[in-house]
C-alpha positions in Angstrom: 0.1 0.0 0.0 1.1 3.4 -0.7 1.0 6.4 1.6 1.4 10.0 1.0 3.3 12.4 3.0 2.7 16.0 2.5 5.4 18.3 4.0 6.1 22.2 3.9 9.0 23.6 2.2 10.1 27.2 3.3 11.1 29.3 0.5 14.1 30.7 2.7 15.9 30.5 6.0 13.2 32.0 8.3 12.1 28.8 10.1 13.8 28.6 13.8 13.9 24.9 13.4 17.6 24.1 12.1 16.1 21.1 9.5 13.6 23.5 8.0 16.2 26.2 7.9 18.5 24.0 6.0 15.8 22.9 3.6 15.0 26.7 3.2 18.4 27.6 2.3 18.5 25.0 -0.6 14.9 26.0 -1.7 15.9 29.6 -1.8 18.9 28.9 -4.3 16.6 26.7 -6.4 14.0 29.4 -6.5 16.5 32.2 -7.3 18.2 30.2 -9.9 14.7 29.1 -11.4 13.1 32.7 -11.6 14.7 33.9 -14.8 14.3 30.7 -16.8 10.7 30.0 -16.0 9.6 33.6 -15.5 10.8 34.8 -18.7 9.3 31.9 -20.7 6.0 32.5 -18.9 5.7 36.5 -19.1 7.1 36.6 -22.7 5.5 33.8 -24.4 2.2 33.9 -22.4 2.0 37.0 -20.5 2.4 39.6 -23.5 5.7 41.2 -21.7 8.5 42.3 -23.8 11.9 40.8 -22.6 13.0 44.1 -20.9 9.7 44.4 -19.0 9.7 40.8 -17.8 13.4 41.2 -16.5 12.4 44.3 -14.4 9.4 42.6 -13.1 11.7 39.6 -12.3 13.9 41.7 -10.4 11.0 42.9 -8.1 10.1 39.2 -7.5 13.6 38.5 -6.7 13.6 41.5 -4.2 10.3 40.3 -2.6 11.7 36.7 -2.2 14.7 38.2 -0.3 12.5 40.1 2.2 13.0 38.6 5.7 9.5 39.4 6.3 8.3 37.1 3.6 7.4 33.7 5.4 6.0 31.5 2.7 6.3 27.9 1.9 5.1 25.0 -0.8 3.5 22.1 0.2 5.4 19.0 -1.2 
């Protein structure tokens, strides 16, 4: 029988728990690396942005993700 375990993955190192802090460090690195490739494709191919507009928008997104006040996570 298969079981499913859902866990929360923080986007950065904001959790106090040492394990979640480490997971958040890696998720942050992954997110920051993927923003340009996924974001540019999505915004220019489907969102109607020019490449320059998309790059400006994604720079704003990166700044928001770097914010220490942002405590977001994904469920995996």
